[in-house]
C-alpha positions in Angstrom: 94.3 92.4 97.2 92.3 91.1 100.0 92.6 87.8 102.1 90.2 86.8 105.0 89.4 90.6 105.8 92.9 91.8 105.5 94.1 93.7 102.7 97.5 94.4 100.9 98.1 97.4 98.8 100.8 96.8 96.1 102.4 99.7 94.4 102.2 100.1 90.7 106.0 100.6 90.8 106.0 96.8 91.8 103.9 95.8 89.3 106.0 97.8 86.8 109.3 95.9 88.0 107.8 92.4 87.8 106.6 93.1 84.3 109.8 94.3 83.1 111.9 91.6 84.7 109.7 89.1 83.0 110.4 90.7 79.5 114.0 89.7 79.8 113.6 85.9 79.5 111.5 86.4 76.3 113.3 85.4 73.1 113.6 88.0 70.7 113.0 90.7 73.0 115.5 93.9 72.4 114.5 96.8 74.7 111.8 99.1 76.3 110.8 101.7 73.7 111.0 104.9 75.3 110.7 108.2 72.8 110.2 111.7 73.2 106.4 111.5 73.1 106.3 108.7 75.7 108.8 110.9 78.0 106.1 113.9 77.8 103.4 111.5 78.6 105.6 110.0 81.6 105.9 113.5 83.2 102.1 114.1 82.6 101.1 110.8 84.0 103.4 111.2 87.1 101.3 114.6 87.7 98.0 112.7 88.0 99.7 110.0 90.2 100.3 107.4 87.5 103.2 105.1 87.6 105.0 104.3 84.5 108.4 103.2 83.3 109.8 104.3 79.9 107.8 102.0 77.7 105.5 100.2 80.4 102.4 101.6 82.0 99.7 100.4 84.5 96.0 101.6 84.3 93.4 100.8 86.8 90.1 100.0 85.0 86.7 99.0 86.1 87.3 95.7 84.6 90.5 95.0 86.1 94.2 95.9 85.9 95.8 96.8 82.6 99.4 96.8 81.7 100.3 98.3 78.3 104.3 97.6 77.2 105.9 99.4 74.5 109.1 97.2 72.9 111.7 97.1 70.5 112.4 93.4 69.2 114.9 91.8 67.3 114.3 90.8 63.6 113.3 87.3 62.7 111.2 86.6 65.7 107.3 85.8 65.1 105.6 89.0 66.9 102.6 87.1 67.5 104.2 84.2 69.3 106.3 86.8 71.0 103.3 88.7 72.3 101.6 85.6 73.7 104.7 84.6 75.6 105.1 88.0 76.9 101.3 87.9 78.1 101.7 84.6 79.6 104.8 85.3 81.2 103.8 88.6 82.8 100.6 87.0 84.0 102.5 84.1 85.4 104.7 86.4 87.5 101.9 88.8 88.7 99.9 85.5 90.0 102.9 83.9 91.6 104.3 87.1 93.1 101.5 89.3 93.9 98.5 86.9 93.4 97.1 89.3 90.9 94.6 87.9 88.5 92.2 89.5 85.6 95.1 91.3 84.2 94.8 92.8 80.7 98.3 92.8 79.2 98.5 94.8 75.8 102.0 94.3 73.9 102.7 97.2 71.2 105.6 96.6 69.1 107.4 99.9 68.1 110.5 98.8 66.4 112.3 96.0 64.9 116.2 95.8 65.2 118.3 94.5 62.7 121.3 93.1 64.9 123.5 92.8 61.7 122.6 96.5 60.7 124.9 99.3 62.3 123.1 101.7 64.3 123.1 105.4 63.3 125.5 106.4 66.2 128.2 103.7 65.0 127.7 104.9 61.4 128.5 108.4 62.8 131.5 107.5 65.2 133.0 105.7 62.3 132.6 109.2 59.9 134.5 111.1 62.8 
């Protein structure tokens, strides 16, 4: 980012942290999705200097910055509304904190979590 012939470098890690923090205020958000595949991709990405959190990555494109978010959500929340809320919140936070504009935010819904259904771990613990 440049202001009056001065520039400031912002690490991708800061963008990742701001994006992650913004997610926590979205109704219906459960967690970031980090499965085995993304774990492998994270390792490869780090080797090429790309910063990632499990479930979030930042890419630098000719058109501008791109943030991809892979999340798990709670059952019963409208996905299109959530996606728009996530985009707006992250754009707002990046603008206010880093003065970044022209950011593309892609939201990928990976799993829908039913809060009333016992997880497989809980079921296995009950059987023991």
